[in-house]
ZAMAR-319842 format. One record per atom (N, C-alpha, C): residue number from 1; residue in three letters; x, y, z. Coordinates in Angstrom, 3 decimals. Each point is the difference from the previous one (the first is absolute). Example, Ala and Ser with C-alpha at 12.3 -4.5 7.8 and 13.67 -1.06 7.14 Angstrom:
<recs>
REC lumgu zavo        x        y        z
REC     1  ala   13.190   -5.690    7.800
REC     1  ala   -0.890    1.190    0.000
REC     1  ala    0.900    1.200    0.000
REC     2  ser   -0.350    1.050   -0.720
REC     2  ser    0.820    1.190    0.060
REC     2  ser   -0.770    1.090    0.730
</recs>
This chain:
<recs>
REC lumgu zavo        x        y        z
REC     1  met   -8.450   12.688   19.688
REC     1  met   -1.373    0.256   -0.341
REC     1  met   -0.183    1.491   -0.270
REC     2  ile   -0.899    0.286   -0.910
REC     2  ile   -0.322    1.378   -0.343
REC     2  ile   -1.496    0.180    0.183
REC     3  cys   -0.393    1.138    0.536
REC     3  cys   -1.411    0.265    0.242
REC     3  cys   -0.615    0.645   -1.231
REC     4  met   -1.059   -0.610   -0.529
REC     4  met   -0.719    0.538   -1.157
REC     4  met   -1.460    0.132    0.394
REC     5  lys   -0.479    1.252    0.150
REC     5  lys   -1.394    0.258    0.375
REC     5  lys   -0.401   -0.772    1.252
REC     6  gly    0.874    0.039    1.002
REC     6  gly   -0.318   -0.634    1.261
REC     6  gly    0.226   -1.497    0.042
REC     7  val    0.495   -0.599   -1.093
REC     7  val    0.230   -1.436   -0.057
REC     7  val    1.487   -0.251   -0.180
REC     8  leu    0.555   -0.910    0.762
REC     8  leu    1.406   -0.348   -0.170
REC     8  leu    0.145   -0.913   -1.203
REC     9  ala    0.931    0.323   -0.892
REC     9  ala    0.225   -0.808   -1.200
REC     9  ala    1.461   -0.397   -0.057
REC    10  pro    0.300   -1.246   -0.395
REC    10  pro    1.391   -0.409   -0.135
REC    10  pro    0.714    0.872   -1.030
REC    11  val    1.285    0.263    0.246
REC    11  val    0.795    0.831   -0.912
REC    11  val   -0.002   -0.580   -1.409
REC    12  ala    0.052   -1.327   -0.142
REC    12  ala    0.003   -0.608   -1.336
REC    12  ala   -1.267    0.355   -0.762
REC    13  leu   -1.128    0.031    0.678
REC    13  leu   -1.252    0.365   -0.655
REC    13  leu    0.054    1.449   -0.450
REC    14  val    0.543    0.864    0.836
REC    14  val    0.127    1.403   -0.373
REC    14  val    0.911    0.127   -1.214
REC    15  ala    1.084   -0.766   -0.054
REC    15  ala    0.904    0.038   -1.157
REC    15  ala   -0.741   -0.413   -1.256
REC    16  phe   -0.860   -1.000    0.093
REC    16  phe   -0.761   -0.434   -1.167
REC    16  phe   -0.975    1.089   -0.439
REC    17  val   -0.679    0.604    0.951
REC    17  val   -0.978    1.027   -0.331
REC    17  val    0.685    1.192   -0.669
REC    18  thr    1.185    0.373    0.464
REC    18  thr    0.651    1.180   -0.548
REC    18  thr    0.763   -0.276   -1.285
REC    19  thr    0.510   -1.212   -0.196
REC    19  thr    0.793   -0.272   -1.208
REC    19  thr   -0.740   -0.879   -0.991
REC    20  gly   -1.022   -0.717    0.439
REC    20  gly   -0.702   -0.919   -0.884
REC    20  gly    0.701   -1.339   -0.117
REC    21  arg    1.087   -0.190    0.753
REC    21  arg    0.762   -1.240   -0.071
REC    21  arg    0.198   -0.549    1.399
REC    22  ile    0.241   -1.304    0.062
REC    22  ile    0.255   -0.603    1.310
REC    22  ile    1.272   -0.829   -0.029
REC    23  gly    0.951    0.363   -0.851
REC    23  gly    1.206   -0.794   -0.179
REC    23  gly    0.997    0.090    1.128
REC    24  leu    0.084    1.143    0.659
REC    24  leu    0.998    0.173    1.036
REC    24  leu   -0.667    0.590    1.220
REC    25  ala   -0.056   -0.751    1.059
REC    25  ala   -0.633    0.472    1.220
REC    25  ala    1.014   -0.025    1.127
REC    26  gly    1.161    0.588   -0.230
REC    26  gly    1.031   -0.010    1.007
REC    26  gly    0.984    1.116   -0.238
REC    27  pro    1.150   -0.106    0.627
REC    27  pro    0.995    1.073   -0.099
REC    27  pro    0.602    0.105   -1.401
REC    28  trp    0.467    1.193   -0.320
REC    28  trp    0.730    0.189   -1.256
REC    28  trp    1.397    0.478    0.340
REC    29  pro    1.050   -0.536   -0.553
REC    29  pro   -0.034   -1.181   -0.866
REC    29  pro   -0.271   -1.252    0.824
REC    30  pro   -0.594   -1.010   -0.667
REC    30  pro   -0.294   -1.234    0.728
REC    30  pro    1.289   -0.708    0.424
REC    31  pro   -0.058   -0.772    1.066
REC    31  pro    1.195   -0.691    0.493
REC    31  pro    0.402   -1.179   -0.892
REC    32  asp    1.253   -0.419    0.141
REC    32  asp    0.518   -1.153   -0.749
REC    32  asp   -0.103   -1.247    0.868
REC    33  pro   -0.908   -0.935   -0.363
REC    33  pro   -0.117   -1.240    0.774
REC    33  pro    1.211   -0.922   -0.177
REC    34  asp    0.781    0.216   -1.077
REC    34  asp    1.201   -0.787   -0.297
REC    34  asp   -0.298   -1.503   -0.047
REC    35  lys   -1.106   -0.354   -0.651
REC    35  lys   -0.424   -1.406   -0.161
REC    35  lys   -0.179   -0.280   -1.493
REC    36  tyr    1.088   -0.181   -0.703
REC    36  tyr    0.025   -0.126   -1.456
REC    36  tyr   -0.614   -1.306   -0.498
REC    37  val    0.315   -1.119    0.637
REC    37  val   -0.455   -1.316   -0.452
REC    37  val   -1.398   -0.275    0.557
REC    38  thr   -0.862   -0.525   -0.870
REC    38  thr   -1.396   -0.238    0.369
REC    38  thr   -0.237   -1.434    0.458
REC    39  thr   -1.215   -0.228    0.462
REC    39  thr   -0.397   -1.349    0.403
REC    39  thr   -0.974   -0.622   -0.995
REC    40  val   -0.266    0.694   -1.106
REC    40  val   -0.915   -0.512   -1.020
REC    40  val    0.696   -0.023   -1.354
REC    41  ser   -0.510   -0.819   -0.888
REC    41  ser    0.525   -0.077   -1.356
REC    41  ser   -0.779    0.984   -0.880
REC    42  phe    0.700    0.859   -0.705
REC    42  phe   -0.640    1.003   -0.860
REC    42  phe   -0.430   -0.644   -1.317
REC    43  thr   -1.078   -0.732    0.040
REC    43  thr   -0.562   -0.630   -1.195
REC    43  thr   -0.942    0.984   -0.687
REC    44  ile   -0.437   -0.316   -1.201
REC    44  ile   -0.962    0.858   -0.681
REC    44  ile   -1.310    0.027    0.783
REC    45  arg   -0.383   -1.125    0.553
REC    45  arg   -1.232   -0.045    0.813
REC    45  arg    0.125    0.928    1.200
REC    46  trp    1.167   -0.020    0.643
REC    46  trp    0.232    0.872    1.147
REC    46  trp   -0.064    1.467   -0.437
REC    47  ala    0.645    0.334   -1.112
REC    47  ala    0.003    1.381   -0.487
REC    47  ala   -1.424    0.480   -0.296
REC    48  lys   -0.817   -0.871   -0.572
REC    48  lys   -1.397    0.367   -0.271
REC    48  lys   -0.759    0.273    1.292
REC    49  ser    0.404   -0.642    1.090
REC    49  ser   -0.680    0.215    1.280
REC    49  ser    0.257    1.399    0.560
REC    50  leu    0.989    0.702   -0.541
REC    50  leu    0.294    1.353    0.464
REC    50  leu   -0.989    1.038   -0.522
REC    51  arg   -0.752   -0.373   -1.043
REC    51  arg   -0.973    0.952   -0.546
REC    51  arg   -0.903    0.515    1.107
REC    52  gly   -0.150    1.309    0.052
REC    52  gly   -0.855    0.608    1.009
REC    52  gly    0.714    0.345    1.299
REC    53  phe    1.328   -0.172    0.075
REC    53  phe    0.705    0.382    1.227
REC    53  phe   -0.111    1.522    0.189
REC    54  his    0.134    0.452    1.235
REC    54  his   -0.129    1.430    0.278
REC    54  his    1.230    0.610    0.656
REC    55  thr    0.698   -0.778    0.813
REC    55  thr    1.067    0.580    0.812
REC    55  thr    1.299   -0.782   -0.125
REC    56  leu    1.080    0.618    0.441
REC    56  leu    1.284   -0.680    0.090
REC    56  leu   -0.129   -1.197    0.937
REC    57  ala   -0.747    0.144    1.072
REC    57  ala   -0.213   -1.110    0.940
REC    57  ala   -0.680   -1.179   -0.689
REC    58  asp   -0.921    0.270   -0.932
REC    58  asp   -0.640   -1.082   -0.772
REC    58  asp    1.052   -0.789   -0.769
REC    59  leu    0.918    0.695   -0.669
REC    59  leu    1.066   -0.672   -0.761
REC    59  leu    0.909   -0.798    0.925
REC    60  gln    0.345    0.587    1.122
REC    60  gln    0.887   -0.673    0.952
REC    60  gln   -0.643   -1.274    0.541
REC    61  arg   -1.287    0.055    0.310
REC    61  arg   -0.704   -1.204    0.460
REC    61  arg   -0.034   -1.063   -1.090
REC    62  ala   -0.308    0.417   -1.230
REC    62  ala   -0.080   -0.950   -1.111
REC    62  ala    1.344   -0.666   -0.261
REC    63  ala    1.087    0.754    0.134
REC    63  ala    1.340   -0.538   -0.243
REC    63  ala    0.509   -0.838    1.171
REC    64  gly   -0.553    0.206    1.167
REC    64  gly    0.473   -0.730    1.169
REC    64  gly    1.260    0.595    0.585
REC    65  ser    0.365    1.203   -0.449
REC    65  ser    1.137    0.720    0.580
REC    65  ser   -0.161    1.485   -0.301
REC    66  gly    0.745    0.809    0.749
REC    66  gly   -0.134    1.447   -0.127
REC    66  gly    0.708    0.623   -1.172
REC    67  gly    0.901   -0.758   -0.639
REC    67  gly    0.769    0.562   -1.098
REC    67  gly    1.245    0.720    0.491
REC    68  lys    0.780    0.483   -0.943
REC    68  lys    1.252    0.711    0.293
REC    68  lys    0.006    1.285   -0.812
REC    69  ile    0.199    1.129    0.662
REC    69  ile    0.084    1.246   -0.749
REC    69  ile    1.269   -0.026   -0.842
REC    70  ser   -0.187    0.186   -1.313
REC    70  ser    1.131   -0.033   -0.929
REC    70  ser    0.259    1.359   -0.624
REC    71  gly   -0.861    0.966    0.270
REC    71  gly    0.219    1.334   -0.538
REC    71  gly   -0.874    1.020    0.691
REC    72  arg    0.565    1.188    0.162
REC    72  arg   -0.743    1.122    0.577
REC    72  arg    0.249    1.223   -0.863
REC    73  asn   -1.061    0.689   -0.361
REC    73  asn    0.108    1.255   -0.734
REC    73  asn   -0.826    1.003    0.788
REC    74  leu    0.573    0.488    1.090
REC    74  leu   -0.753    0.818    0.947
REC    74  leu    0.063    1.488   -0.287
REC    75  ser    0.970    0.444   -0.811
REC    75  ser    0.146    1.431   -0.260
REC    75  ser   -0.811    0.465   -1.207
REC    76  asp   -0.554   -0.920   -0.751
REC    76  asp   -0.815    0.322   -1.168
REC    76  asp   -1.323    0.626    0.445
REC    77  pro   -0.626    0.861   -0.823
REC    77  pro   -1.318    0.536    0.357
REC    77  pro   -1.060   -1.103    0.176
REC    78  asp    0.191   -1.146   -0.641
REC    78  asp   -0.883   -1.158    0.145
REC    78  asp    0.855   -1.142    0.573
REC    79  pro    0.282    0.032    1.316
REC    79  pro    0.934   -0.969    0.577
REC    79  pro   -0.519   -1.440   -0.058
REC    80  thr    0.935   -0.945   -0.146
REC    80  thr   -0.330   -1.418   -0.060
REC    80  thr    0.970   -0.816    0.843
REC    81  val   -0.489   -1.180    0.390
REC    81  val    0.825   -1.014    0.650
REC    81  val   -0.293   -1.298   -0.734
REC    82  ser    1.063   -0.741   -0.379
REC    82  ser   -0.163   -1.256   -0.736
REC    82  ser    0.319   -1.183    0.904
REC    83  tyr   -0.886   -0.998   -0.042
REC    83  tyr    0.155   -1.236    0.758
REC    83  tyr    0.217   -1.154   -0.973
REC    84  his    0.904   -0.906    0.342
REC    84  his    0.238   -1.216   -0.788
REC    84  his   -0.296   -1.236    0.851
REC    85  trp   -0.467   -1.035   -0.686
REC    85  trp   -0.185   -1.325    0.599
REC    85  trp    0.598   -1.032   -0.944
REC    86  arg    0.457   -1.104    0.568
REC    86  arg    0.514   -1.125   -0.788
REC    86  arg   -0.701   -1.263    0.475
REC    87  ser   -0.633   -0.686   -0.941
REC    87  ser   -0.699   -1.241    0.291
REC    87  ser    0.925   -1.149   -0.373
REC    88  glu    0.552   -0.651    0.991
REC    88  glu    0.948   -1.095   -0.230
REC    88  glu   -0.228   -1.065    1.067
REC    89  leu   -0.929   -0.891   -0.286
REC    89  leu   -0.318   -1.028    0.977
REC    89  leu    1.006   -1.141   -0.070
REC    90  pro    0.346   -0.583    1.144
REC    90  pro    0.968   -1.098    0.020
REC    90  pro   -0.455   -1.174   -0.874
REC    91  asn    0.937   -0.642   -0.664
REC    91  asn   -0.211   -1.210   -0.803
REC    91  asn   -0.874    0.206   -1.241
REC    92  ile   -0.275    1.241   -0.381
REC    92  ile   -0.806    0.236   -1.199
REC    92  ile    0.880    0.506   -1.142
REC    93  gly    0.905    0.915    0.295
REC    93  gly    0.937    0.481   -1.002
REC    93  gly   -0.491    1.169   -0.832
REC    94  asp   -1.305    0.214   -0.091
REC    94  asp   -0.526    1.119   -0.767
REC    94  asp   -0.020    1.252    0.876
REC    95  ile    0.343    1.131   -0.617
REC    95  ile    0.082    1.253    0.736
REC    95  ile   -0.939    1.015   -0.625
REC    96  gly   -0.705    0.739    0.835
REC    96  gly   -0.853    1.091   -0.448
REC    96  gly    0.364    1.267    0.755
REC    97  tyr   -0.366    1.130   -0.565
REC    97  tyr    0.318    1.286    0.608
REC    97  tyr   -1.220    0.907   -0.009
REC    98  met   -0.041    0.912    0.948
REC    98  met   -1.034    1.024    0.005
REC    98  met    0.644    1.318    0.407
REC    99  leu   -0.359    1.062   -0.713
REC    99  leu    0.432    1.354    0.312
REC    99  leu   -1.252    0.845    0.191
REC   100  ala   -0.077    0.709    1.101
REC   100  ala   -1.120    0.918    0.255
REC   100  ala    0.576    1.389    0.227
REC   101  thr   -0.507    0.961   -0.751
REC   101  thr    0.406    1.386    0.170
REC   101  thr   -1.135    0.723    0.707
REC   102  val    0.297    0.479    1.193
REC   102  val   -1.002    0.627    0.867
REC   102  val    0.203    1.511   -0.038
REC   103  arg   -1.070    0.725   -0.298
REC   103  arg    0.051    1.455   -0.019
REC   103  arg   -0.552    0.547    1.313
REC   104  arg    0.439    1.185    0.328
REC   104  arg   -0.437    0.629    1.243
REC   104  arg   -1.523    0.135    0.069
REC   105  asp   -0.653    0.205   -1.142
REC   105  asp   -1.455    0.175   -0.013
REC   105  asp   -0.758   -1.322    0.120
REC   106  gly    0.727   -1.136    0.089
REC   106  gly   -0.639   -1.299    0.172
REC   106  gly   -0.117   -0.831   -1.257
REC   107  gln    0.302    0.575   -1.161
REC   107  gln   -0.055   -0.786   -1.240
REC   107  gln    1.157   -1.009    0.003
REC   108  ile   -0.308   -1.227   -0.424
REC   108  ile    1.005   -1.060   -0.022
REC   108  ile   -0.031   -0.681   -1.359
REC   109  ala    1.144   -0.037   -0.668
REC   109  ala    0.163   -0.692   -1.274
REC   109  ala    0.818   -1.261    0.256
REC   110  val   -0.440   -1.125   -0.574
REC   110  val    0.635   -1.294    0.277
REC   110  val    0.353   -0.690   -1.310
REC   111  asp    1.184   -0.604   -0.027
REC   111  asp    0.442   -0.811   -1.130
REC   111  asp    0.446   -1.345    0.560
REC   112  val   -0.650   -1.071   -0.453
REC   112  val    0.312   -1.349    0.472
REC   112  val    0.563   -0.809   -1.165
REC   113  thr    1.129   -0.651    0.227
REC   113  thr    0.501   -1.018   -0.922
REC   113  thr   -0.208   -1.328    0.706
REC   114  thr   -0.906   -0.802   -0.545
REC   114  thr   -0.379   -1.242    0.675
REC   114  thr    1.065   -1.074   -0.194
REC   115  val   -0.121   -1.065    0.789
REC   115  val    0.931   -1.124   -0.121
REC   115  val   -0.145   -0.693   -1.349
REC   116  asp   -1.150    0.193   -0.679
REC   116  asp   -0.190   -0.574   -1.334
REC   116  asp    0.309    1.019   -1.095
REC   117  asn    0.733    1.077    0.368
REC   117  asn    0.499    1.016   -0.915
REC   117  asn   -1.108    0.808   -0.694
REC   118  phe   -1.072    0.282    0.709
REC   118  phe   -1.039    0.913   -0.465
REC   118  phe    0.276    1.348    0.645
REC   119  glu   -0.293    1.072   -0.714
REC   119  glu    0.069    1.331    0.615
REC   119  glu   -1.418    0.502    0.207
REC   120  val   -0.272    0.436    1.212
REC   120  val   -1.294    0.550    0.360
REC   120  val    0.251    1.394    0.564
REC   121  val   -0.727    0.982   -0.537
REC   121  val    0.132    1.382    0.447
REC   121  val   -1.362    0.442    0.516
REC   122  leu   -0.029    0.565    1.196
REC   122  leu   -1.261    0.419    0.589
REC   122  leu    0.219    1.171    0.938
REC   123  asn   -1.097    0.594    0.452
REC   123  asn    0.088    1.049    1.007
REC   123  asn   -1.220   -0.060    0.915
REC   124  asn    0.036    0.828    1.031
REC   124  asn   -1.093   -0.023    0.972
REC   124  asn   -1.167    0.889   -0.417
REC   125  glu   -0.016    0.399   -1.259
REC   125  glu   -1.143    0.742   -0.536
REC   125  glu   -0.782   -0.847   -1.004
REC   126  gly    0.310   -1.311   -0.069
REC   126  gly   -0.788   -0.917   -0.814
REC   126  gly    0.622   -0.455   -1.302
REC   127  ser    1.123    0.570   -0.391
REC   127  ser    0.654   -0.418   -1.242
REC   127  ser    0.634   -1.384    0.188
REC   128  phe   -0.113   -0.842   -1.033
REC   128  phe    0.581   -1.352    0.042
REC   128  phe    0.308   -0.423   -1.428
REC   129  val    1.276   -0.288   -0.297
REC   129  val    0.409   -0.377   -1.348
REC   129  val    0.841   -1.272    0.067
REC   130  cys   -0.399   -0.998   -0.809
REC   130  cys    0.758   -1.241   -0.133
REC   130  cys   -0.086   -0.424   -1.458
REC   131  gly    1.010    0.353   -0.785
REC   131  gly   -0.003   -0.281   -1.432
REC   131  gly    0.144   -1.473   -0.343
REC   132  lys    0.684   -0.787    0.846
REC   132  lys    0.196   -1.414   -0.258
REC   132  lys   -1.145   -0.877    0.497
REC   133  cys   -0.881    0.582    0.797
REC   133  cys   -1.131   -0.791    0.495
REC   133  cys   -0.866   -0.438   -1.178
REC   134  lys   -0.676   -1.114    0.180
REC   134  lys   -0.890   -0.509   -1.030
REC   134  lys   -1.424   -0.011    0.538
REC   135  pro   -0.846    0.857   -0.511
REC   135  pro    0.268    1.068   -0.964
REC   135  pro    0.745    1.145    0.696
REC   136  pro    0.681    0.847   -0.795
REC   136  pro    0.688    1.159    0.600
REC   136  pro   -0.977    0.866    0.788
REC   137  ile    0.496    0.581    1.077
REC   137  ile   -0.839    0.852    0.844
REC   137  ile    0.562    1.416   -0.052
REC   138  glu   -0.866    0.962   -0.277
REC   138  glu    0.411    1.397    0.026
REC   138  glu   -1.158    0.835    0.529
REC   139  ile    0.101    0.337    1.271
REC   139  ile   -1.005    0.832    0.651
REC   139  ile    0.692    1.291    0.376
REC   140  gln   -0.441    1.096   -0.557
REC   140  gln    0.634    1.305    0.268
REC   140  gln   -0.881    0.873    0.837
</recs>
């Protein structure tokens, strides 16, 4: 907790106030949950449900697993950590993937390849692009 004008405020709230983002409210670099396989099917409907997400925890809850860190670029002036998920439910055979690139400042860029082979690109600042959707969706 941090004291602001005599009031205790959660650190995550202070991070939002100072950066304008609420994507990362924890340690940097974030830990590796090492949970690559999800409990949900990455359908186009599921990918659309991600619109409006704010945090890495939101993505992890939606996927039903924490993901697996597949890349770290910590020495760059704009450090990033990349998380991967694989949607492979038993007896279905279709596979989907999600990659989230998390920046130290809380910005998160996400690329989803759905089980129906749609690509959806979005971020936690409101951008959402799905060229194969009918009608195509492009919110920048």
